[in-house]
N, C-alpha and C positions, 0 to 999 in steps of 0.2 A: 350678498356678495357683490363686490364692486370690481370691475376689471379696468386696468390702466394699460394702454399700449404705448411703449416708447422704444424707439430704435429697434433693436432686435430682441426685445423682451416683452412678455406679458406678466403683469403683476396683479395678483388677486388679493382683495381685502376680505377677510372672513369675519363677519360681525359676531356670529354666535361663538365661533372658536377663538376669536381674539388673536388671529395669526395672519401672517403675510407670506405668500408664496411667490417665487419667481420661476418663470418658464421661458427658456430660450426659444426663439423662433428659427426654424430651419430655413434653408435657402429656398425650398419649395413652398414655403408659407405654412407648413404644418408646425404643430407645437411639440417641442421635445419634452422629455420628462422633467419634473421639478428639479431645479438646480440649487435653490436656496429656500430655506424655511426659517421664519422668525416667529417665535411665540412671545407675544408682548405682555403676558401676565407679569405683574411685578412679584418677584419671588419674596415670599414671606410676608407680603403686605395684606394678603387676603382680598385684594382688589381684582375683579374679573375684567379683563380687557374686552372691548368691543370696537374693533377697527371698522370704521364706517367707509372710509375711502382713502386712496392714496393719489398724490399728484405731484408733478414736477414743479420745482421753483422756476420762476421766469428766466433765471440765469442758467438753468439746466445743470447746475452743479450738485443739487440735492433733490431728494424726494421727501415729501412730507406725508405723514400718516395721521389722520384724525382718529383719536381714541376716545369714544364716548364713555367707556367704562372707567378709564383712568383720568378723565377730564383733562386731557392733554393733547399736544401735537408732538409726534416723534419726528426726528430728522435723520435721514440716512445719507451717507456719502454715495454719490454715483460714480462708478468707475468704468473705464474702458477695457479693463482686463477680464480675467476669467470670471471673477465675481462681480456681478452688476451692482449690488448693494453691500455696504459695509458700515460699521461703526454707528449703530443706532444710539442716539442720545436724545434727551428731553429738550425740545426746542421752545415749548411754551406750556406752562402750567396754568390752566384756567381755574377759577374758583370752583369749589366742590358743588356738584349739581348743575353744572353748565351743560354738559353733554355735547362736546364738539361734533358737528355733523358734516357740514360742507364749508369749503373755503374758496373764495374767488379773489384774484389779483387784479389791480388796476392795470391800465395799458403801459404805464411806466415801469411796472414791476417792483415798486417800492412800498406799496401799501396793499395789505390783504384784509378781507372782510370774512369773519367767521360767524356762522349761525350756530347758536346753542339750542339743541333740540329740547333739552329738559327745562330750561328757564326762560326761553323766548327772547334771548338777548342777541344783539349783534356786537361783536368785538372788533374794533379797528386795530390792526397790527402793522407797525412799521417793519419793513423787511430790508435787510442789507447783509450780503455775504453769509447767508445761512442763519442769521440771527433774527428772531422775531421779538418785537418790543410792543407791549400794550400801550396804545395811545388813547383809546376811548372804549367804554362799554355803555351801550344804550339799550333800553328796553324796547324791543321791536313789537312784540305782541301787546295787545291791550292789557292782558293780565299775565301772570307767570304761568304760561301754558306748558303742557308736557308734550307738545307735538309740533314744534317748529321744524321746518323741513328743508326748503331749498333757498338759494340765494344767488342773485345775478345782478350784474351791472348793465345799464343801457349801453348800446354800442358806442355812444359818444362819451360815456363815462360820467355824465352829469347826474345820474340818478341810480340809486341802489334799491333793489326790491327783495323782500323776504317773505316766504309763505309760512302759514301756520295752520295746523290741523287740530282736531279734537275739541278745543275750547274756543279760540278766536279764529274761526275759519275765514281766511282771507289773505290779502297781500299788503304788507307794510311798505310804505313809500318813503324814501329818504333823498334829500338833496345832498350832493357830495361837494365839499369845498374844493375848488380847483387846485389850490396850493397845498393845503395840509392833508386833504383826503378825509377830514373829519365829517361826521354826519349830522344832519338836522332832520328830524322826522317831520314830514309835511302832510301825511295822509294815510288812510287805510281803506282798502277796497275789499268789501265782502265778496266771497265767491261761493260756489256750490260746495258740497261736502267733501272734505279731505283733499285739499290741494297739495298733493304730495310732491309734485314737481311742476316746473313751468319753464318755458323757453321764449325768448324774445326774437322776433324775426330779424334777420341780418340787417334790414333797412331801418330797424328801430321803430316801426310804425305799429306793430301789433304784438300782443303777448298771448301765448297759448298756455292755458293752465289745465293740467291733468288732474281732474277732480275724481279721485278713485271711487268714492262711495256714492257719487251721483251718476256714475257711468257716462260722463261727458268730458270733453275737452272744451272749456270755455274760451272764446276768442274776445279779447279786449283790445280796443284801439287806444294807443298811447298818445297823449298830447306831448309833443317833443319840447314844448316851451315850459310847461308846468310839471311834467312827469306823471301827471295823474292819468287814470284809465277810465274808459267808458265801455260797458258791456255792449257788444254788437248784437247780442241775441242770436248769433249764428253758431250755436253749439254743435260740436261734432260728437255724435252719439257713438260710444264704444264701451265695451265691457271692462270695467275696472282699469282705466288708464293710470299708469304710474310713472311714465317717463316720456318726454318729448325731446327729440334731437333733430337738428337740421343737418342735412348732408352738406359737405363742403362743395 
């Protein structure tokens, strides 16, 4: 389950159920009963939906939902009225077996980067007024892994990082073209077992990698000029870490 908070609403993504729920937030901060429900299984297609996460577009006009089961990204209209979400449509159809998992936008809001959990690819998508257009697909993992996980840009937007589990356990490193947003793979950093999630410190100097099956959060120092990483050997020991977030 993934939880998105926006304005006066909480939106939950249900991976196993393949559905999305909307809950209004009351004035006292408590959560009201479910106000909207979307079952994203495709009728008659026999395809099982797996909604991995939802997020707002940079222009705050739409919400995108990554559907690993249907190999697609859904787009919802965001409204100010009684119904927060409406008109779900297909925004991007990925090749079969991609497994869309997480999406990150650049600071300009015109390019998005999608990690495919099932094939280890990163897809570069141009974004404008609710439309996603594929610009590039690049193999991120060393082999066609079944466990790609997380994706983040460096704070300065010069480098993109993607984590992989199960087969190629580590972080792929990409240089980002300043004008086009296209990627060039420049390296791979091995990590401990099952790097499910990672976070870059706000100053861009370190990366904390949650390695679930090694029971550690690895701390890497990032070279801001090259984008590459060095293990500081200052592991944070914790049982099965799966997510790292920095407070605002």
